[in-house]
N, C-alpha and C positions, 0 to 999 in steps of 0.2 A: 443597368449597365455600369461598369466600372467608371467612377468619376474621373479617373485619369484619361479615359477614352474621350469623355466629353470635353475635357480641357484640351486634349490633343486635337480634336476636330476643330475647335475654335482657333488653335494656333496655326493651322494650315493656311488660313486666309482671314486675318483679323486686323483690327485697328492696331497701330503700333504700340499703343499703351496697354493693350490687353485689358481695356476698361471692362469692368463687370457691369454691363448695362443691357437692359432688354429693349427690343425693338418698339415696345409700347411707350418707352420713355423718350425715344428719339424717332425722327424720321429716318428710317433705315436707309433710304436712298441717299441721304446726305452725308453719311459717314464713309470716308475713303478707306478702302481696304487694300492691303498688300500681302504678299508672301514674306517669309523670313523677317517678321517685325522685330525679332530680337536684335537686329542690327541698329535699332534706334534706342535701345535701352541704355540709359546712362551707366557706363561700366565702372565708374570709380566713385569714391566717397567724397573727394574734395569738391568737384563740381556738383556732385549729387547733393551735397549739403548746402549748395547755393541755388536751389531751384532749377538745376540742370542748365546753367549757363556754361559757356565754354569757348565761344568763338574768339574772345579777346582776353581771357584770363592768363595768368602767368604760365609759361611752359613747364611741363613735367613729362614723366614717362608715359602718361595717358593721353598726350596731346593728339595722337593720330585720330582718335574718335572724334574729337571736337574741331580741330583745325591743325592739320599736320605741319603747316608752314611755321607754326610757333616754335618748332624744334630748333630752328636756326638761331633763335635768340636765347637758348639755354646757356648758362654759364658753367655747366658741369661737363666733364669729359664723357661720362656715360652714366646711365641710370637704369633701374629696373623697377617695375611696379607690379603688384599683385593684389587683386580684389576678389572677394567672395561675396556674391549677392544672393540671398535667399529669395525664393519666388513662391507666391501663394502659400506661405508657410502655415496659414490658418486652415488650409484645406488638406494639404499633403506635406509630408516632412522632408522629401528628398528631391525637390525641384530646385535647381540652383544654376546660376551663371557664374563662370570663372573667367577672369580677364588677366592675362599675362602680357606685359608690354615692356618695351625698352628702347633705348636710343644710344647712339655713339656719335660723338662729335669728331668728324674727320679733320676739320680745321676751323678757324674762327668764322668761316662763311658757310660751311656745309655740314649737315647732320643727316644721318640715316637712322631709321627706326623700324621696329617691327612689333606685331602684336598677335596674340591668339585669343579669340573669344570662343568659349565653349559653353553651350547651353544644354543641360540634360534634364529630361523629364522623369528620371528615376526608373524604377521597375514597374512595368505594366503587365498585369495578368491578361492573357488572351482567352476569351471564352466564345463559344458559339451561341446561337439564338436560344438554346435551352439552358445556358449557364454552365455548360461543361467546360472545364479548364483544360486547355491543350498546350499550354506553354506560357512563356513570358517573353517580354521584349523590353529593351532599354534604348529608346530612341534618343537621338541627340542632334544638335545642329552646331556647326562651328564656322568661324571665319578666320582666315589667315591673311595678315596684312604685311606689306613691305612699303616703306615710305622714304622719300628723299626731300629734304628742305634746303633751300639755297637763299642766302641773303643777296638781294638785288642792290641794296644800298645800305647806308647806316641805319635806315629807319624801316625798310620794307623787305619782306621775304616772301617767297612763293614755295609751294609744296605740291607734290603729287604722291599718291598712294595707290597701289594696286591691291586688289582683294579677291581671294578665292573663297567662295561661299558654298557650303555643303549642308544639305538638310536631309536627314534620314527619317523624319517623323512620318512620312507617308507609308513607310514600310509596314507599320502596324496594321494598315488596312489590307495588306496582302499576306496576312498570317506571319508577319515579321521576317519573312525570308525571300519570297518571290519578287517583291517590289524592289525597285532600284532607288537609291538615294538620288535626290535632285541636286544639281550643282550649276553654278554660273560664275562669271567673273565680273568685277566692277572696278571703277577707279574713283578716287577723290581728287579734286582740284581745289587749291586753297591759296589765300594770300593773308598777310598779317602786317600790321603797322604798329610800331612802338616809338613814341617820341622821346626826346630828351626831357629831363626835368625842367618844368617851367613854373612860374609863380601864378597861382590862382588865389587871389585875395592875399592872405598872409601865409599860405601853405605852399610847399613845393609839391608838384603833381606830375605824374606820368600818365599820358593818354595812350590808349590802345584801341585798335579796331581790327576786325577780322571777317573774312567771308570764306565759307566752305561749301562746295557743291559735292555732296557725298553719294556713294552708291549709284553712280552713273554707269549702267551696264545693261546687259541683255536680260530678258525675262527668264524666269526659272520655271522648269517644266515638271509638274507632278502628273504622272500617268500621261493622259493625252492633253491636259490643260496647261497652258502657259500663263503665268501670272507675273505682274509687275513686282520688282523688288522696290524697297522704299527709298527711291531717289529723293534727296532732301536738300533744301537750300537753307543754310544758317548764316545770318548776318548779325554781328554784335559789336558792342563797344564798351569801353570801361575807363574809369579814372581811379588811380591809386595815389592817395595823398599821404605825405609824412605829417602826422599830427605833432610829433616831437621826435627826439633822438631815438626813442625806443618803440614808439607806437605808430602803426600805419593802418589805413582804412581803404579798402577797395570797393568800388561800386560797379556792377556790371549788368548789362541788359542785352538779351538775345531775342531775335525774331526768327522763327522757323516755319517753313512751308514744305509740305510734300509735293513733289513735282511729278505726280501721276494723275491720270484722268479722274475727274469727279463723276460718280455714277449719274447718268442722265435720268430724266423722268420719261417713262415710256407711255405711249398711247394705249388705252385699253379698249377691248371690244365692247360695244354697246348692244344690249339685247333688243328684242322687238318692242319692248316697252320703253326704251330710251334709257334704261339703267345701265350704269357701267358695271361690267363683270370683272372677274379677277384674271381674265385671259388677256395677255398682251397682244395687241394687233400686229400683224405682219404684212409686209409688202408682198402681194401675190406674185409680182414679177421677179423678185429677188429672194423671197423667203426670209428677209431680215426683219427684225423687230423695228417698229416705227417709233422714232423718238419725238416726243412732244416738246421737250425743253432740254437744252444741253447739247452735247456733242457725242459722237460715237466713241465708246471707250476701247474698242478693239483695234488699237493702232500700235505702231512700233514705239519703242521707248523714247526715241528722240522727238517724234511727233507728240507723244503723250506728254513729254516734259514741256514742250512749247505751248501746247493747248491748255495745260494745267493752269495757266494764268487767265484764261478766258472761257472756260468750259462749264462753270458752275451754273446750274439751271436757273438760280435766282439772281444771276448777274453779279455785279461788282460787290454788292452787299455780302453775298455768300463767299466770294473770293476772300474778302477780309476776314470772314469767320474761319477760314482755313489756315490763318496765321496763328501759330502758338507763340506765347510770350513768356519769357523767363527773366526773372530779376533776382540778383543776389548781392549779398554783402559779405566781405571778409575782413575781419579785424585780426591784426597780428601784433604780438608783443615780442620785441627783441628777436625776431626770426626764430622763436622757439615755440610759442603758444598761439594757436589759431582758434578763432570762434567764427562760425558761419551761419547764415540763414538765407532763405530765399523763398520765392513763390513761383509756381508754374501755373499758367492759365491756358486752357483750351476751351473753345466755345461749346456750350451745351448741345449744339446741333452737330458737332463734329467729334464727339467722343466724351466730352465733359470731364476730362482729367483736370482736376484743380486741386492743388495741394501746397502746403507749407513744408519747408525742409529745415532741419537743424543739423549743424555739423561741428565737430571738434577735431583739432589736430595738435600733435605734439612732435617736435623735432628734437632728436638727440644725436648729435654728431652726424653720421651719414644716413641715419634711419628716420623716416617720418611716418607716423601712424595717424591715419585719418578715419573718422567714423561719421556716418550720416544717419538721419532718422526722418521718416516721412510721416506727415499728418494730413490725411485726406480731408478736404472740405466739401467735396461733391462726390457722391456715390462711393464706391470702394476702389482701392488700388492694390495691386498685387504686393506692393512693398509696404502697405500701411502698417504702422506700429512695429516695424522691424528695423533692427540695426544692420548696417553692412560696414565692413571694415576693409581698408586699403593699407598696404605697406609699400613704401617707396624707399629705394636705396639709391643715393646719388654720390658719385665719387669724383675726385680730382678736379676741383674747381679750376676753370681757366683763369689766367691772370687778366683782370679787366683792362689794364693798361695795354696789354698786347692785343686784346680784342679790338679796342678802340683804334689802335695804331694800324691794324691790318684791315679794318673795315673801310669800304669805299665811302667817300663823302657824298 
Protein backbone atom coordinates (compact mmCIF):
# COMPACT_ATOMS: atom_id res chain seq x y z
CA UNK A 1 0.00 0.00 0.00
CA UNK A 2 1.18 3.54 -0.69
CA UNK A 3 3.01 4.76 2.41
CA UNK A 4 1.15 8.06 2.17
CA UNK A 5 -2.09 6.14 2.73
CA UNK A 6 -0.65 4.64 5.90
CA UNK A 7 0.35 8.10 7.10
CA UNK A 8 -3.07 9.44 6.21
CA UNK A 9 -4.86 6.70 8.13
CA UNK A 10 -2.88 7.61 11.19
CA UNK A 11 -3.65 11.30 10.81
CA UNK A 12 -7.40 10.75 10.93
CA UNK A 13 -7.30 10.00 14.63
CA UNK A 14 -3.87 10.15 16.26
CA UNK A 15 -1.87 11.66 19.09
CA UNK A 16 -1.27 15.36 18.63
CA UNK A 17 2.44 14.95 18.18
CA UNK A 18 2.21 12.32 15.42
CA UNK A 19 4.66 10.25 17.47
CA UNK A 20 6.11 7.33 15.56
CA UNK A 21 5.47 4.65 18.15
CA UNK A 22 4.08 1.15 18.19
CA UNK A 23 1.43 -0.16 20.56
CA UNK A 24 3.96 -2.68 21.85
CA UNK A 25 6.03 0.21 23.21
CA UNK A 26 3.11 1.83 25.02
CA UNK A 27 -0.11 0.84 26.68
CA UNK A 28 -2.33 1.75 23.73
CA UNK A 29 -5.25 2.46 26.07
CA UNK A 30 -3.34 5.23 27.84
CA UNK A 31 -2.60 7.45 24.83
CA UNK A 32 -5.21 10.17 24.25
CA UNK A 33 -6.25 10.55 20.62
CA UNK A 34 -8.05 13.34 18.81
CA UNK A 35 -8.98 14.34 15.30
CA UNK A 36 -7.26 17.28 13.51
CA UNK A 37 -4.11 17.09 15.67
CA UNK A 38 -2.40 19.56 13.30
CA UNK A 39 -4.03 22.28 15.45
CA UNK A 40 -1.47 21.61 18.20
CA UNK A 41 1.64 21.66 16.02
CA UNK A 42 3.93 24.55 16.91
CA UNK A 43 3.39 26.85 13.89
CA UNK A 44 6.41 29.16 14.16
CA UNK A 45 10.16 28.98 14.61
CA UNK A 46 10.51 31.46 17.47
CA UNK A 47 8.58 29.48 20.08
CA UNK A 48 9.49 26.27 18.26
CA UNK A 49 13.14 27.01 19.05
CA UNK A 50 12.33 27.27 22.76
CA UNK A 51 10.79 23.84 23.34
CA UNK A 52 7.31 24.94 22.20
CA UNK A 53 6.70 27.44 25.00
CA UNK A 54 4.38 30.32 24.24
CA UNK A 55 1.84 31.16 26.93
CA UNK A 56 3.95 34.00 28.34
CA UNK A 57 6.54 34.85 25.69
CA UNK A 58 6.77 38.26 24.01
CA UNK A 59 3.86 38.98 21.62
CA UNK A 60 4.31 38.77 17.86
CA UNK A 61 2.21 37.94 14.80
CA UNK A 62 2.10 34.24 15.78
CA UNK A 63 0.56 34.88 19.21
CA UNK A 64 -2.93 33.59 18.30
CA UNK A 65 -1.79 29.97 18.45
CA UNK A 66 -0.13 30.32 21.85
CA UNK A 67 -2.11 33.00 23.68
CA UNK A 68 -4.06 35.53 21.66
CA UNK A 69 -4.44 37.94 24.56
CA UNK A 70 -0.72 38.79 24.23
CA UNK A 71 -1.52 40.81 21.12
CA UNK A 72 -2.82 43.72 23.23
CA UNK A 73 0.73 44.24 24.54
CA UNK A 74 2.43 44.53 21.16
CA UNK A 75 4.16 47.88 20.60
CA UNK A 76 3.79 47.71 16.82
CA UNK A 77 0.99 49.09 14.70
CA UNK A 78 0.67 45.95 12.59
CA UNK A 79 2.66 42.86 11.70
CA UNK A 80 2.67 39.79 9.48
CA UNK A 81 4.24 36.36 10.01
CA UNK A 82 4.86 33.46 7.64
CA UNK A 83 6.26 30.02 8.51
CA UNK A 84 6.93 26.91 6.43
CA UNK A 85 7.22 23.64 8.36
CA UNK A 86 8.38 20.43 6.63
CA UNK A 87 6.74 17.27 7.93
CA UNK A 88 8.00 13.67 7.84
CA UNK A 89 10.65 14.85 5.39
CA UNK A 90 12.67 11.64 5.76
CA UNK A 91 9.71 9.60 4.44
CA UNK A 92 8.08 11.79 1.81
CA UNK A 93 9.17 15.09 0.24
CA UNK A 94 5.99 17.17 0.01
CA UNK A 95 4.12 17.05 3.33
CA UNK A 96 4.18 20.58 4.77
CA UNK A 97 2.39 22.97 7.07
CA UNK A 98 2.18 26.68 6.24
CA UNK A 99 1.19 29.35 8.72
CA UNK A 100 0.22 32.91 7.77
CA UNK A 101 -0.67 35.26 10.61
CA UNK A 102 -1.03 38.94 11.33
CA UNK A 103 -2.33 41.62 13.67
CA UNK A 104 -3.46 45.25 13.64
CA UNK A 105 -3.42 47.49 16.69
CA UNK A 106 -6.66 49.47 16.71
CA UNK A 107 -5.58 51.65 19.65
CA UNK A 108 -3.25 51.28 22.66
CA UNK A 109 -5.77 48.98 24.37
CA UNK A 110 -7.21 46.85 21.55
CA UNK A 111 -5.70 44.62 18.87
CA UNK A 112 -7.24 42.34 16.26
CA UNK A 113 -5.50 39.41 14.58
CA UNK A 114 -5.99 36.62 12.12
CA UNK A 115 -4.24 33.50 10.89
CA UNK A 116 -4.47 30.73 8.34
CA UNK A 117 -2.92 27.32 9.02
CA UNK A 118 -2.69 25.01 6.00
CA UNK A 119 -1.53 21.39 6.26
CA UNK A 120 -1.04 19.43 3.04
CA UNK A 121 -0.17 15.77 2.55
CA UNK A 122 0.98 16.28 -1.03
CA UNK A 123 -0.08 14.01 -3.88
CA UNK A 124 -1.46 10.54 -3.07
CA UNK A 125 -1.86 7.86 -5.74
CA UNK A 126 -5.16 6.02 -5.40
CA UNK A 127 -5.07 2.27 -6.07
CA UNK A 128 -7.48 -0.62 -5.70
CA UNK A 129 -6.80 -3.95 -3.96
CA UNK A 130 -4.92 -5.25 -7.00
CA UNK A 131 -2.63 -2.23 -7.20
CA UNK A 132 -4.34 -0.69 -10.22
CA UNK A 133 -3.98 3.10 -10.25
CA UNK A 134 -7.19 4.97 -10.91
CA UNK A 135 -6.26 8.52 -9.99
CA UNK A 136 -4.63 10.74 -7.42
CA UNK A 137 -5.72 12.98 -4.60
CA UNK A 138 -4.21 15.94 -2.73
CA UNK A 139 -5.76 15.99 0.76
CA UNK A 140 -5.37 18.96 3.07
CA UNK A 141 -6.55 20.45 6.33
CA UNK A 142 -6.80 24.10 7.28
CA UNK A 143 -7.89 26.38 10.10
CA UNK A 144 -8.89 30.02 9.75
CA UNK A 145 -8.73 32.22 12.87
CA UNK A 146 -9.98 35.67 13.85
CA UNK A 147 -8.89 37.10 17.22
CA UNK A 148 -9.51 40.12 19.44
CA UNK A 149 -7.39 41.19 22.41
CA UNK A 150 -8.23 43.88 24.98
CA UNK A 151 -6.17 45.41 27.77
CA UNK A 152 -8.17 45.24 31.00
CA UNK A 153 -5.58 47.22 32.94
CA UNK A 154 -1.99 48.36 32.62
CA UNK A 155 -0.84 44.82 33.39
CA UNK A 156 -3.59 42.41 32.23
CA UNK A 157 -5.23 41.61 28.91
CA UNK A 158 -7.87 39.14 27.75
CA UNK A 159 -8.47 37.63 24.35
CA UNK A 160 -10.90 35.59 22.32
CA UNK A 161 -10.37 33.85 18.98
CA UNK A 162 -12.85 32.08 16.74
CA UNK A 163 -11.66 29.24 14.51
CA UNK A 164 -13.11 27.49 11.47
CA UNK A 165 -11.58 24.03 10.98
CA UNK A 166 -11.79 22.02 7.76
CA UNK A 167 -10.34 18.56 7.18
CA UNK A 168 -10.44 16.90 3.76
CA UNK A 169 -8.22 13.92 4.51
CA UNK A 170 -11.15 11.48 4.83
CA UNK A 171 -11.97 11.97 1.15
CA UNK A 172 -9.19 9.62 0.11
CA UNK A 173 -11.13 6.70 1.55
CA UNK A 174 -14.04 7.59 -0.75
CA UNK A 175 -11.96 7.56 -3.96
CA UNK A 176 -11.10 11.21 -3.50
CA UNK A 177 -14.46 12.53 -4.61
CA UNK A 178 -17.59 11.12 -3.04
CA UNK A 179 -16.59 11.78 0.57
CA UNK A 180 -17.29 15.11 2.19
CA UNK A 181 -14.75 17.26 4.00
CA UNK A 182 -15.27 17.39 7.74
CA UNK A 183 -15.56 20.76 9.45
CA UNK A 184 -16.33 22.37 12.79
CA UNK A 185 -15.84 25.63 14.69
CA UNK A 186 -14.03 26.38 17.93
CA UNK A 187 -12.97 29.26 20.17
CA UNK A 188 -9.93 30.18 22.24
CA UNK A 189 -10.16 32.07 25.54
CA UNK A 190 -7.00 33.58 27.01
CA UNK A 191 -5.51 35.99 29.55
CA UNK A 192 -2.05 37.52 29.85
CA UNK A 193 -0.16 39.41 32.56
CA UNK A 194 2.94 41.57 32.12
CA UNK A 195 4.57 43.44 34.99
CA UNK A 196 6.57 46.62 35.03
CA UNK A 197 10.32 46.22 35.42
CA UNK A 198 11.40 45.43 38.95
CA UNK A 199 14.64 44.59 40.71
CA UNK A 200 15.56 40.93 41.17
CA UNK A 201 18.95 40.86 42.79
CA UNK A 202 21.04 43.30 40.77
CA UNK A 203 19.06 42.93 37.54
CA UNK A 204 15.93 44.57 36.20
CA UNK A 205 13.32 41.96 35.35
CA UNK A 206 9.89 41.77 33.69
CA UNK A 207 7.56 38.93 34.79
CA UNK A 208 4.90 37.51 32.49
CA UNK A 209 2.25 34.80 32.81
CA UNK A 210 -0.52 33.52 30.60
CA UNK A 211 -3.38 31.05 30.27
CA UNK A 212 -5.07 29.86 27.10
CA UNK A 213 -7.97 27.44 26.66
CA UNK A 214 -7.82 26.58 22.98
CA UNK A 215 -9.98 24.63 20.52
CA UNK A 216 -13.09 24.64 22.67
CA UNK A 217 -15.77 23.50 20.27
CA UNK A 218 -17.98 20.84 18.75
CA UNK A 219 -16.77 17.42 17.65
CA UNK A 220 -15.77 16.90 14.05
CA UNK A 221 -17.57 14.25 11.99
CA UNK A 222 -15.84 11.84 9.60
CA UNK A 223 -18.39 9.68 7.81
CA UNK A 224 -20.68 8.55 10.65
CA UNK A 225 -18.12 8.94 13.43
CA UNK A 226 -17.82 12.03 15.62
CA UNK A 227 -14.41 12.71 17.14
CA UNK A 228 -13.08 15.17 19.68
CA UNK A 229 -10.94 18.04 18.48
CA UNK A 230 -7.83 18.77 20.61
CA UNK A 231 -9.18 21.07 23.29
CA UNK A 232 -6.09 22.13 25.18
CA UNK A 233 -5.21 24.06 28.34
CA UNK A 234 -1.88 25.92 28.36
CA UNK A 235 -0.55 27.72 31.44
CA UNK A 236 2.85 29.37 31.56
CA UNK A 237 5.11 32.01 33.02
CA UNK A 238 8.34 33.77 32.26
CA UNK A 239 11.04 36.17 33.43
CA UNK A 240 12.99 38.47 31.13
CA UNK A 241 16.10 40.06 32.65
CA UNK A 242 18.30 42.92 31.44
CA UNK A 243 21.83 41.57 31.79
CA UNK A 244 23.25 44.95 30.72
CA UNK A 245 22.47 47.72 28.24
CA UNK A 246 22.73 45.41 25.22
CA UNK A 247 21.95 41.90 26.46
CA UNK A 248 18.74 40.30 27.76
CA UNK A 249 17.84 36.76 28.80
CA UNK A 250 14.32 35.31 28.95
CA UNK A 251 13.32 32.11 30.78
CA UNK A 252 9.92 30.52 30.11
CA UNK A 253 7.96 27.48 31.31
CA UNK A 254 4.64 26.06 30.04
CA UNK A 255 2.33 23.26 31.22
CA UNK A 256 -0.19 21.82 28.75
CA UNK A 257 -3.00 19.29 29.08
CA UNK A 258 -5.47 17.92 26.55
CA UNK A 259 -9.02 18.38 27.85
CA UNK A 260 -10.58 15.37 26.15
CA UNK A 261 -11.51 11.99 27.68
CA UNK A 262 -8.83 9.47 28.54
CA UNK A 263 -9.62 6.04 27.05
CA UNK A 264 -10.99 3.75 29.78
CA UNK A 265 -9.95 0.17 30.51
CA UNK A 266 -12.73 -2.17 29.45
CA UNK A 267 -13.77 -5.45 31.01
CA UNK A 268 -13.09 -8.51 28.83
CA UNK A 269 -15.07 -11.71 28.47
CA UNK A 270 -13.67 -14.69 30.40
CA UNK A 271 -13.88 -18.12 28.81
CA UNK A 272 -15.02 -21.34 30.52
CA UNK A 273 -11.47 -21.98 31.76
CA UNK A 274 -11.29 -18.60 33.46
CA UNK A 275 -8.94 -17.06 30.91
CA UNK A 276 -9.48 -13.53 29.65
CA UNK A 277 -10.32 -13.32 25.95
CA UNK A 278 -9.85 -10.43 23.52
CA UNK A 279 -13.59 -9.79 23.40
CA UNK A 280 -14.86 -6.77 25.36
CA UNK A 281 -17.76 -7.57 27.66
CA UNK A 282 -21.07 -5.79 27.07
CA UNK A 283 -24.02 -5.05 29.29
CA UNK A 284 -26.87 -7.28 27.99
CA UNK A 285 -29.50 -4.73 28.97
CA UNK A 286 -27.94 -1.79 27.12
CA UNK A 287 -25.49 -3.35 24.69
CA UNK A 288 -22.78 -0.93 25.88
CA UNK A 289 -19.24 -2.03 26.65
CA UNK A 290 -18.52 -2.53 30.34
CA UNK A 291 -15.84 -0.22 31.78
CA UNK A 292 -13.55 -1.74 34.40
CA UNK A 293 -11.62 1.47 35.20
CA UNK A 294 -12.11 5.05 34.04
CA UNK A 295 -15.14 6.83 32.63
CA UNK A 296 -17.24 6.59 29.47
CA UNK A 297 -15.53 8.52 26.64
CA UNK A 298 -18.63 8.98 24.47
CA UNK A 299 -19.76 12.27 25.99
CA UNK A 300 -20.32 15.80 24.75
CA UNK A 301 -17.31 18.17 24.53
CA UNK A 302 -18.11 20.16 27.69
CA UNK A 303 -18.59 17.01 29.77
CA UNK A 304 -15.44 15.56 28.25
CA UNK A 305 -13.48 18.68 29.15
CA UNK A 306 -14.67 18.59 32.78
CA UNK A 307 -14.14 14.86 33.27
CA UNK A 308 -10.68 15.01 31.67
CA UNK A 309 -9.31 16.10 35.05
CA UNK A 310 -10.52 12.93 36.80
CA UNK A 311 -11.13 10.15 34.25
CA UNK A 312 -7.69 8.54 33.97
CA UNK A 313 -7.99 4.80 34.80
CA UNK A 314 -4.92 4.90 37.08
CA UNK A 315 -6.13 7.94 38.98
CA UNK A 316 -4.21 11.07 39.93
CA UNK A 317 -0.85 9.59 38.98
CA UNK A 318 -2.01 9.13 35.41
CA UNK A 319 -3.61 12.58 35.33
CA UNK A 320 -0.18 14.06 36.10
CA UNK A 321 1.31 12.05 33.23
CA UNK A 322 -1.08 13.81 30.86
CA UNK A 323 0.58 17.17 31.52
CA UNK A 324 3.24 18.08 28.96
CA UNK A 325 6.06 20.38 30.08
CA UNK A 326 7.94 22.87 27.90
CA UNK A 327 10.88 24.99 28.98
CA UNK A 328 12.82 27.54 26.96
CA UNK A 329 15.53 30.19 27.01
CA UNK A 330 15.94 33.21 24.73
CA UNK A 331 19.07 35.35 24.63
CA UNK A 332 18.95 38.67 22.79
CA UNK A 333 21.77 41.01 21.80
CA UNK A 334 20.77 44.62 21.17
CA UNK A 335 17.34 43.61 19.80
CA UNK A 336 19.12 42.33 16.70
CA UNK A 337 20.48 38.83 17.29
CA UNK A 338 18.61 36.02 19.11
CA UNK A 339 19.72 32.62 20.36
CA UNK A 340 17.19 30.10 21.69
CA UNK A 341 17.01 26.63 23.15
CA UNK A 342 14.43 24.52 24.96
CA UNK A 343 13.13 21.10 25.90
CA UNK A 344 9.73 19.46 25.51
CA UNK A 345 8.68 16.54 27.73
CA UNK A 346 5.75 14.15 27.35
CA UNK A 347 5.35 11.02 29.48
CA UNK A 348 6.40 7.77 27.84
CA UNK A 349 2.92 6.47 28.66
CA UNK A 350 1.21 9.31 26.77
CA UNK A 351 3.08 9.47 23.49
CA UNK A 352 6.72 9.82 24.56
CA UNK A 353 7.49 13.01 22.63
CA UNK A 354 10.71 14.27 24.19
CA UNK A 355 13.09 16.57 22.38
CA UNK A 356 15.57 19.44 22.55
CA UNK A 357 15.18 22.45 20.29
CA UNK A 358 17.61 25.08 19.03
CA UNK A 359 16.79 28.40 17.43
CA UNK A 360 18.38 31.46 15.86
CA UNK A 361 16.89 34.82 14.97
CA UNK A 362 18.06 37.96 13.23
CA UNK A 363 16.27 41.29 13.02
CA UNK A 364 16.98 43.87 10.32
CA UNK A 365 14.78 46.98 10.47
CA UNK A 366 11.19 45.71 10.05
CA UNK A 367 12.12 42.10 9.10
CA UNK A 368 12.89 39.30 11.56
CA UNK A 369 14.07 35.89 10.35
CA UNK A 370 13.80 32.96 12.79
CA UNK A 371 14.88 29.35 12.39
CA UNK A 372 14.45 26.32 14.64
CA UNK A 373 15.90 22.80 14.73
CA UNK A 374 14.61 19.78 16.65
CA UNK A 375 16.70 16.98 18.19
CA UNK A 376 14.59 14.05 19.41
CA UNK A 377 15.73 12.28 22.59
CA UNK A 378 13.00 9.63 22.67
CA UNK A 379 11.67 7.69 19.68
CA UNK A 380 11.32 9.67 16.47
CA UNK A 381 9.65 12.97 15.68
CA UNK A 382 8.24 14.21 12.35
CA UNK A 383 10.42 17.34 12.62
CA UNK A 384 13.58 15.52 13.71
CA UNK A 385 16.74 16.94 12.15
CA UNK A 386 14.89 19.44 9.97
CA UNK A 387 14.99 23.22 9.91
CA UNK A 388 11.91 25.37 9.71
CA UNK A 389 11.94 29.07 8.92
CA UNK A 390 9.72 31.99 9.93
CA UNK A 391 9.57 35.52 8.55
CA UNK A 392 8.02 38.35 10.56
CA UNK A 393 7.34 41.89 9.37
CA UNK A 394 6.50 44.54 11.98
CA UNK A 395 5.64 48.15 11.15
CA UNK A 396 5.00 51.52 12.78
CA UNK A 397 5.99 51.21 16.42
CA UNK A 398 3.61 52.82 18.84
CA UNK A 399 5.00 55.61 20.98
CA UNK A 400 5.60 54.00 24.37
CA UNK A 401 4.82 57.21 26.25
CA UNK A 402 1.42 57.44 24.55
CA UNK A 403 0.72 53.82 25.38
CA UNK A 404 1.51 54.33 29.05
CA UNK A 405 -0.53 57.54 29.15
CA UNK A 406 -3.64 55.96 27.64
CA UNK A 407 -3.43 52.67 29.51
CA UNK A 408 -5.64 52.34 32.60
CA UNK A 409 -3.84 52.19 35.92
